[in-house]
C-alpha positions in Angstrom: -28.1 -66.7 -17.8 -27.9 -62.5 -17.3 -28.0 -60.5 -14.9 -29.3 -56.5 -15.3 -30.5 -54.7 -11.7 -31.5 -51.7 -11.4 -30.8 -49.5 -7.9 -33.8 -49.5 -5.1 -35.0 -49.9 -2.6 -36.5 -53.5 -2.4 -34.0 -54.4 -5.2 -31.4 -53.7 -3.0 -32.5 -56.0 -0.2 -34.2 -58.6 -3.1 -30.3 -58.7 -6.2 -28.5 -60.0 -2.5 -31.0 -63.0 -1.7 -31.4 -64.0 -5.4 -28.1 -63.8 -6.0 -27.3 -66.1 -2.3 -29.8 -68.7 -4.2 -28.6 -68.8 -6.9 -24.8 -69.7 -6.1 -26.2 -71.9 -2.9 -27.9 -73.9 -5.7 -24.8 -74.0 -7.5 -22.9 -75.3 -5.1 -25.6 -77.2 -4.0 -25.1 -79.4 -7.4 -21.4 -79.5 -7.3 -21.3 -77.4 -9.3 -18.5 -74.9 -10.4 -19.8 -71.3 -12.1 -17.2 -70.8 -15.2 -18.7 -66.4 -16.1 -17.4 -66.3 -19.9 -17.6 -63.2 -21.8 -17.0 -61.8 -25.0 -16.9 -58.2 -26.8 -20.5 -58.5 -28.1 -22.4 -61.2 -27.5 -24.6 -61.1 -31.6 -21.0 -60.8 -33.0 -20.6 -64.9 -35.0 -17.3 -64.9 -33.5 -18.3 -64.7 -30.1 -21.1 -67.1 -30.6 -19.1 -69.6 -32.8 -16.0 -69.9 -29.0 -19.5 -69.7 -27.5 -20.4 -73.3 -29.1 -17.0 -74.7 -28.0 -17.3 -73.5 -24.2 -20.5 -75.5 -24.1 -19.7 -78.4 -24.8 -16.6 -78.3 -22.5 -19.2 -76.4 -20.0 -20.8 -80.1 -20.4 -18.4 -82.3 -20.3 -16.6 -81.6 -17.6 -19.7 -80.9 -15.6 -19.2 -77.5 -14.5 -22.4 -74.3 -15.2 -21.5 -71.8 -18.0 -22.7 -68.2 -17.9 -22.5 -66.2 -21.0 -23.0 -62.2 -21.1 -21.3 -59.1 -22.5 -22.1 -56.0 -24.0 -24.8 -56.2 -27.6 -22.1 -54.1 -29.3 -18.8 -53.7 -28.1 -18.4 -51.9 -24.7 -15.6 -51.3 -22.3 -17.9 -50.0 -19.3 -20.5 -52.4 -20.3 -18.2 -55.2 -19.4 -17.4 -54.1 -16.8 -20.6 -54.1 -15.2 -20.7 -57.7 -16.1 -18.0 -58.6 -14.6 -18.9 -56.8 -11.0 -22.4 -58.5 -11.0 -20.8 -62.1 -10.9 -17.9 -60.5 -8.3 -21.8 -60.2 -6.1 -22.8 -63.7 -7.2 -19.8 -65.4 -6.3 -18.8 -67.2 -9.6 -15.7 -69.4 -9.6 -13.6 -68.0 -12.4 -14.2 -65.4 -15.0 -12.6 -65.5 -18.5 -12.9 -62.0 -20.4 -11.8 -61.1 -24.2 -11.1 -57.8 -23.6 -12.5 -54.4 -25.0 -10.3 -52.2 -23.8 -7.8 -53.7 -21.8 -6.5 -50.8 -19.4 -10.3 -50.0 -18.9 -11.3 -53.9 -17.6 -8.2 -54.6 -15.4 -8.9 -52.4 -12.7 -12.3 -55.0 -12.0 -10.4 -58.1 -12.9 -8.1 -57.2 -10.1 -11.2 -56.5 -7.6 -12.7 -60.5 -9.2 -9.4 -61.8 -8.1 -8.9 -60.4 -4.0 -12.0 -61.7 -3.7 -10.9 -64.9 -4.5 -12.4 -65.4 -8.1 -9.9 -67.5 -11.1 -9.7 -64.6 -13.7 -8.7 -65.3 -17.0 -8.2 -63.7 -20.1 -8.8 -65.0 -24.1 -9.0 -63.3 -27.4 -7.8 -60.4 -26.1 -6.0 -60.0 -23.5 -6.1 -57.7 -20.0 -3.0 -56.5 -18.0 -0.7 -59.6 -17.2 -1.8 -58.2 -13.6 -5.7 -58.2 -13.6 -5.9 -62.8 -14.1 -3.6 -65.6 -14.1 -3.4 -67.0 -17.8 -4.0 -65.6 -21.7 -6.0 -68.4 -23.9 -4.0 -67.0 -26.7 -5.7 -67.7 -30.1 -2.7 -67.0 -32.6 0.8 -64.8 -31.8 0.0 -61.1 -32.5 3.0 -61.7 -33.9 2.0 -64.1 -36.0 -1.5 -63.0 -37.1 -0.3 -59.5 -38.2 2.4 -61.2 -40.1 -0.1 -63.6 -41.5 -2.6 -61.2 -42.7 0.6 -58.6 -44.4 2.2 -61.4 -46.1 -1.2 -62.8 -48.2 -1.8 -59.1 -48.9 1.0 -58.1 -50.2 1.0 -62.0 -51.9 -2.4 -61.1 -53.3 -0.7 -57.1 -54.3 2.4 -57.9 -55.4 4.0 -56.5 -53.1 3.2 -53.2 -54.1 0.1 -50.4 -53.9 -1.9 -49.0 -51.6 -4.0 -50.7 -48.8 -6.1 -50.0 -45.3 -7.3 -51.7 -42.6 -10.9 -51.8 -41.4 -10.1 -52.4 -37.2 -13.5 -53.0 -34.7 -11.9 -49.8 -32.9 -9.2 -48.0 -32.5 -9.2 -48.4 -28.7 -9.1 -51.9 -28.3 -6.1 -54.0 -27.3 -5.6 -56.9 -29.6 -6.4 -54.7 -32.8 -3.9 -51.9 -31.7 -1.7 -55.3 -31.3 -1.5 -56.6 -34.6 -2.1 -53.3 -36.2 1.2 -52.0 -34.9 2.9 -55.6 -35.9 1.4 -55.3 -38.9 3.0 -52.3 -39.9 6.1 -53.4 -38.5 6.1 -56.6 -41.5 4.8 -53.5 -43.3 8.3 -51.6 -43.0 10.5 -54.8 -43.4 8.9 -56.3 -46.0 7.2 -54.5 -48.7 9.2 -51.1 -48.5 6.6 -50.4 -52.0 3.4 -50.1 -50.2 1.2 -47.6 -48.6 -0.6 -48.4 -45.5 -3.0 -45.1 -46.4 -5.5 -45.5 -43.5 -7.2 -47.4 -41.0 -10.8 -47.3 -40.1 -12.6 -48.3 -37.0 -16.0 -50.6 -38.0 -17.1 -51.1 -34.2 -17.9 -54.7 -35.0 -20.5 -53.7 -37.1 -20.9 -55.3 -40.9 -22.6 -52.7 -42.4 -20.9 -49.9 -40.4 -17.4 -51.7 -42.0 -19.4 -51.6 -45.3 -19.9 -48.1 -45.3 -15.9 -47.5 -44.2 -15.1 -49.9 -47.5 -17.3 -47.9 -49.7 -15.2 -44.4 -48.4 -12.3 -45.7 -48.1 -12.2 -46.9 -52.4 -14.0 -43.2 -53.0 -10.8 -41.4 -51.2 -8.7 -43.4 -52.6 -8.9 -44.7 -56.4 -5.0 -46.4 -56.4 -6.5 -48.7 -53.3 -5.7 -52.5 -53.9 -6.8 -54.3 -50.7 -9.0 -54.0 -48.0 -8.1 -55.8 -44.6 -10.3 -56.7 -42.7 -9.3 -58.2 -38.6 -12.4 -57.9 -37.2 -14.9 -60.5 -38.5 -17.3 -58.2 -39.6 -15.9 -56.1 -41.5 -14.6 -59.4 -43.8 -18.7 -59.3 -45.8 -18.6 -55.3 -45.1 -15.8 -55.2 -46.7 -17.0 -57.8 -49.9 -20.3 -56.4 -50.1 -18.7 -52.6 -50.3 -16.3 -53.6 -53.1 -19.3 -56.4 -54.8 -21.4 -52.8 -54.5 -19.0 -50.1 -56.3 -18.5 -52.7 -58.7 -14.7 -53.3 -57.8 -14.4 -57.0 -57.8 -11.1 -58.2 -59.0 -9.8 -54.8 -58.7 -10.0 -53.7 -55.4 -8.6 -57.4 -52.5 -10.5 -58.4 -49.6 -8.8 -60.7 -47.5 -9.8 -60.0 -42.8 -9.9 -62.5 -39.7 -13.5 -63.4 -39.7 -15.1 -67.3 -39.9 -16.0 -69.6 -43.2 -19.5 -69.4 -43.1 -19.8 -66.2 -42.8 -17.6 -65.4 -45.6 -18.1 -68.1 -48.1 -20.1 -66.7 -50.3 -17.8 -64.1 -50.6 -15.1 -66.4 -51.2 -16.2 -68.6 -54.1 -17.7 -65.7 -55.7 -14.1 -63.7 -56.3 -15.1 -60.5 -54.2 -13.5 -61.9 -51.2 -9.7 -63.7 -51.2 -8.5 -64.7 -48.0 -10.0 -65.3 -44.7 -8.2 -66.3 -42.2 -8.5 -67.7 -38.8 -8.4 -70.3 -36.3 -10.7 -72.8 -35.0 -13.1 -70.7 -32.2 -14.7 -73.5 -31.2 -11.7 -75.1 -30.3 -10.6 -71.6 -28.7 -13.9 -71.6 -26.7 -13.2 -75.0 -24.9 -9.9 -74.1 -24.9 -11.0 -71.2 -22.4 -13.3 -73.0 -20.4 -11.1 -76.4 -19.6 -8.6 -73.4 -18.4 -10.3 -72.1 -16.4 -12.4 -75.3 -14.9 -7.6 -76.1 -14.1 -7.7 -72.9 -12.4 -10.2 -73.8 -10.4 -9.6 -77.1 -9.1 -5.7 -76.5 -9.0 -4.1 -78.7 -12.1 -3.9 -75.3 -13.5 -0.9 -72.8 -11.6 1.4 -70.4 -12.4 4.7 -71.6 -13.1 3.2 -75.0 -15.1 4.3 -75.8 -18.0 0.8 -77.8 -19.8 -2.4 -79.1 -19.6 -4.7 -80.9 -20.8 -7.7 -80.0 -22.5 -10.2 -82.4 -23.4 -10.1 -83.6 -26.7 -7.4 -80.9 -27.4 -5.1 -82.9 -25.5 -1.9 -81.1 -24.4 -1.4 -77.8 -24.3 1.7 -75.7 -24.0 1.9 -72.8 -21.4 4.7 -70.4 -22.1 4.4 -68.1 -19.4 1.1 -67.2 -18.8 0.2 -68.0 -21.5 -1.4 -70.7 -23.5 -1.4 -70.7 -27.3 -3.9 -73.2 -29.1 -2.2 -72.4 -32.1 -1.2 -70.7 -36.0 -3.1 -68.8 -38.1 -4.7 -70.9 -41.0 -6.2 -69.3 -44.1 -9.4 -70.6 -45.7 -9.8 -69.7 -49.3 -11.8 -70.9 -52.9 -9.7 -74.3 -52.2 -11.0 -75.1 -49.4 -13.5 -73.2 -47.4 -15.9 -75.6 -47.9 -14.2 -78.0 -45.2 -14.9 -75.9 -43.1 -18.1 -75.0 -41.2 -18.4 -73.0 -38.2 
């Protein structure tokens, strides 16, 4: 369900009536309204998250609203949250494009009595109750850096392709990648970090430019899902298969062909459907009061019991998909 409004006399009258009627319908049915926002709703990563969220919503009997920017757009995320506040949803779960930028409107939602949590990428801690974390930032970064070092024999140049230079989780992953690099792999050099705006074509273009500018480049590390196949296609088109390795955070289905062709060596991720599923269960538990600040665990349907560490709910540890196991997964 998507709401986009323009200002004007008639809409100033009709919008509140429409929103109130929509909310009343849901309340009359006894359903909680949970609003789930991706960083960008066309991104296959978040489409996979939504599949798990839909499953959880059906099991719980809640109304799930799913909306977000068509691309990485922090301002648009704020606008949609404002709409959800007006609608009077029970809970909002956001994958934050900009940690600081989203926090003001999330605090506003909290003041209106709306339960707020984040998933995938966090806001500032005081703007939400819990963060559903797919894996610790350090765990993700270490898995990427260790795999890069293994493939490069711990020597040589590599470059990073990120979604944007402002995304909170990307910046945090990069910080831990650089920390791991300094501590364990002194003979490796990070030559550049380039954004791709969460777009495969932009990632391909940036990867091509990186290879041209750095002829000794040994590996491309993509830390957003569209960048992994984008980097792989660039390597393939440049005739650099084997000489330039490709790894990154991505979906098995998006990268299967490149992995099986030997263009991409490793895809690092977690079960994205489980992330969406867990987030909706956590949001519903916040609404009905079974998950409160100070909790140490809660049960999320068929996924079972999850430990709560202060204000974080951890999905699990990163998993490495490669040529030997990628056909065992379908998401």
